[in-house]
N, C-alpha and C positions, 0 to 999 in steps of 0.2 A: 503493501499499501501506502504509496507519494501522494504526502502529503502537499506536497507547493515542488514544484517543475525547481530539475538544476540550478539554475541563475535569476529566479522568482524568487525575493521576499518581503511582502507587502508588508508585516507587522509594524506594528510602531511598539514605541515603549509606550506602556500604558501602568503606570502601579498601584493602580486599583483593579477586581478581574469583576464583572455584569456579572447579576445574580445567575445561577446555572437551575431552575426549579427541578426539585427530585419526580415528577412525569419525563420531563429531558431529557434526564439518565438516563432512568429506563429503557425509553424506547429510543437513544442512539446504545444503549447495553445488548439493546435483545437484538442494534442490524440495521436499525433505521439511521442512516447513509446524515437523512439532512439534518436532523438533530445532531447527528457523531458533527457534523460540518458546521451551528451552528454553537456550539461548543465552545470549534474550536476556534471562528470570528472568536465569541465571548473573552476568552484565558487563554488565544496566546500568547499578547502585548503584555497580560502578565502575568506568564511560561519568559518571555522574552524575554521579561525585565530584573528580573530576576537572578535569571540564568546568565546573563549578563553579570550583576552585582559580581557577582560569583569566580562565573572565567575570567573579567575584562574583558573577553575578547568581542568584538562583531561574528564573525567568526565563529566560534564555537558555539554562542548562545543562540546562533541563527537551527546551528547542528543539534543545538539540547531541545533546543522545540518539538522538531523535528522527531529528537529521540522518544521525548514526553509520547509527543500522543500516540504514535505508537505505539507505546505501552497502554497511554491511555484505553486505545483502540484493543489492543488486546485484550483487554485483564475490566473492562470496565463493567461487563455481566456478574464481577466477581466481589462487585460492590455490592454491600450491604449493608451502611450509612448509619454502619457503628461508628464513624467522624465522619463532620462535616465534607461535601465532597470540596470543599476549596487545604482544608488539612491534608488533605488524599493527593490534592493534588504534588501542594506542596513538597507532599517527599518524593515521588518522584520523582519534582523537576528537583530540589536538592540533593537527593541522591545521583543520580544524571549530571548535574553542572560540577557537583563535589571531584570525580570521578574525570570527567574531563579534566578539571581540574590542575588535579593529579599527575593524571598524563602532563599536561602544561607546565609544572612549576615553578620552572623558572617565568614566567611572564613580565616585565621590565614597563614601566610606568610610560618609556615612549611610545611600546602600545599600542595605548586608551585610546579608542578611537570617538570624538564628540558625536553624543546621539539627540539634542535635545532640542527641541522646539525650532523655527525657524524665524532669524531677526531681523528680515523685513515685514514683519507680520504684525509686530508692535513698534509702542510707542517710547519717544526719545530718552525718559524718564524707564517705563519697562527696560528698553533693554539694554539700561546701565547697572536697576537692579541683576537680571539676566547672563548682565555680564559678573558679576560679584556673587550670584547661584554657583555656575560655570567653575571660578579660580573659586568658589569652598566643592563645583562636585569633585576638579579632579585632585587637592589635596585629599577627598578622602580617598580618592581613588587607587591614590598614589599612595593610600598610608594602607587601604584594606591588601593591599598586595604582594606586601612585607606579612599578611599572619601566611597559618599556613591554613589550608584552605577548610579542615572542618574550624576553625577559629574563628575564619571569615563569612563565613556560613551562620556563626551561631551571635555571630559580635551585628548580619548585617539585617537578625530575623528580629533582635534583640533593638535596636536604635536603631534600623531603618520600616521596616517592615511594624514595631512595636506591638510580637506578639509576647505573652507572657512565657512562666519558664515550663509549667507544662504547657502550652502550646508547641513551646522552641523544640521542649525534650518531646514531642507525637510526631512534630512535621519527617524530625529527626531518625528518627526511629529507635532512641537513649533515654536517658535516667534523670531525674530534675539533677541529681547530683554534680553528672559531669557536662551538665550548659553550665549550673556555675563555676565549676572548676575550668573551661573554655573560654568562659566570660573575664574569669579573676586571670587567666594569661592571659587573656587577646585585650584587657586596658589594660595591665603594664606594662603590656607592648607596645601599645599607641602613644600610650606616657612617654617611656620611653623614646620612644621616634620621635617625639613632637618632638620633646628637651631639646633634643640631636637637631631637629630644626632651623629651632629659636638661636644653639649655638652654630652651628652653618650658615646662621647670618647675622652673625656679632652683635645679637640682645639678653 
């Protein structure tokens, strides 16, 4: 099953996911392609955004989206609604993105690509705020790439996606104590990197 053409990726980065109705999930799980395509359209941007934050590469994030929805298509019939569909999708996306990131552990900040918005569509004040936001995003992504993939995933889910510890544990398939430990190490590493950055600028 090929969801996208080899040179085609109409996915837009999207922080949130549109609601997926239970009936739609059931129809897709029973083989309804229109229902599955609707789920893909509503969730692909969200999956891409999360995958990009973990892998830090546009091409890798696109590949993760392909892999995730192949897995969703294969296993949706087995989804029992014991957790929310979003949590289930989180888990698949994170596991897939983490595997990708671990394969490409030598990612550098030079390879970060800008994928947020079109500055020609905003006002001058909005553009200035956008540039400031982009600089913050660049700095954040640069720091995140210094973490190992497991720590990076926990920080993303806690600080960016605003999940609580239990939700992070469910999404990653680990226990809450492991979440706490990874977050503690990740924050310590980020603090150390931040101090090093300040020192390098003579501040």
